[in-house]
C-alpha positions in Angstrom: -10.3 -21.7 -2.5 -10.2 -18.5 -1.3 -7.3 -17.1 0.4 -8.0 -15.4 3.9 -7.0 -11.5 3.7 -4.0 -10.3 6.2 -5.8 -6.6 7.4 -3.0 -5.9 10.0 -0.5 -3.4 9.1 1.6 -1.1 11.3 -0.4 2.2 11.3 -3.1 1.9 8.8 -6.4 0.3 8.4 -6.2 -1.3 4.6 -7.9 0.6 2.1 -11.3 -0.5 0.1 -9.4 -0.2 -2.9 -6.6 -2.4 -1.8 -9.2 -5.2 -0.4 -11.0 -5.0 -3.5 -7.7 -5.9 -5.8 -6.7 -8.9 -3.4 -10.1 -10.6 -3.1 -9.9 -10.8 -6.9 -6.3 -12.1 -7.0 -5.2 -15.3 -5.0 -1.6 -14.9 -6.1 -1.6 -11.3 -5.0 -3.4 -12.2 -1.7 -0.6 -14.7 -1.0 2.0 -12.0 -1.6 0.2 -9.5 0.7 0.3 -11.8 3.4 3.5 -12.7 3.2 4.3 -9.5 3.8 5.6 -8.1 7.4 2.9 -5.5 9.2 5.8 -2.5 8.3 5.8 -3.3 4.5 1.3 -4.0 4.4 1.9 -0.4 6.1 3.9 1.0 3.5 1.5 -0.2 0.5 -1.6 1.0 2.4 -0.4 4.7 3.1 1.0 4.7 -0.3 -2.1 3.5 -2.1 -4.5 6.5 0.1 -1.5 8.9 -0.6 -2.6 11.8 -3.1 -5.0 14.3 -3.7 -7.2 12.9 -6.8 -8.9 9.6 -6.7 -7.0 8.9 -10.7 -3.6 9.3 -8.3 -5.2 6.9 -5.6 -5.7 4.7 -8.1 -2.6 4.8 -10.2 -1.2 3.9 -6.7 -2.9 0.9 -6.0 -2.5 -0.3 -10.1 1.4 0.4 -9.2 1.1 -2.2 -5.9 -0.2 -4.7 -7.9 2.4 -4.5 -10.7 5.0 -3.9 -8.3 4.1 -7.0 -5.7 3.9 -9.1 -8.7 7.5 -7.9 -9.7 9.0 -9.0 -5.9 8.9 -5.5 -4.6 7.8 -5.5 -1.1 7.7 -1.6 -0.6 6.8 1.7 -2.5 9.9 2.0 -4.7 11.0 6.2 -4.7 8.8 6.7 -2.2 10.0 8.4 1.5 7.6 6.1 3.1 4.6 6.3 5.8 4.5 10.2 7.3 2.3 9.2 9.8 4.9 6.0 11.0 7.7 8.3 10.8 7.6 11.7 11.3 10.8 12.5 9.6 8.6 11.6 5.9 6.2 14.0 7.1 8.1 16.6 5.2 8.0 15.2 2.2 4.2 15.7 1.8 3.9 19.1 3.1 2.0 21.7 1.3 3.8 23.4 -1.8 4.0 27.2 -2.2 
């Protein structure tokens, strides 16, 4: 029996890459559904942050690992710059 995936977050749409891993793993989907909208938003933003596809793929893998370890948001990450303007300074262009 499949578990319905909660697709609401505070700001972002759930990325296709995240949906793909959630569809494959019922336990992960249950963990995802147990998060708040803001917590799901942080993971959704984290999974799409990165200039290279390889970086985004690493972020999705880390999301899976961290969530299974009980983490509810990405560790050592300033937060979604789209939801928190003060976090945007960490994502600016480097000179």
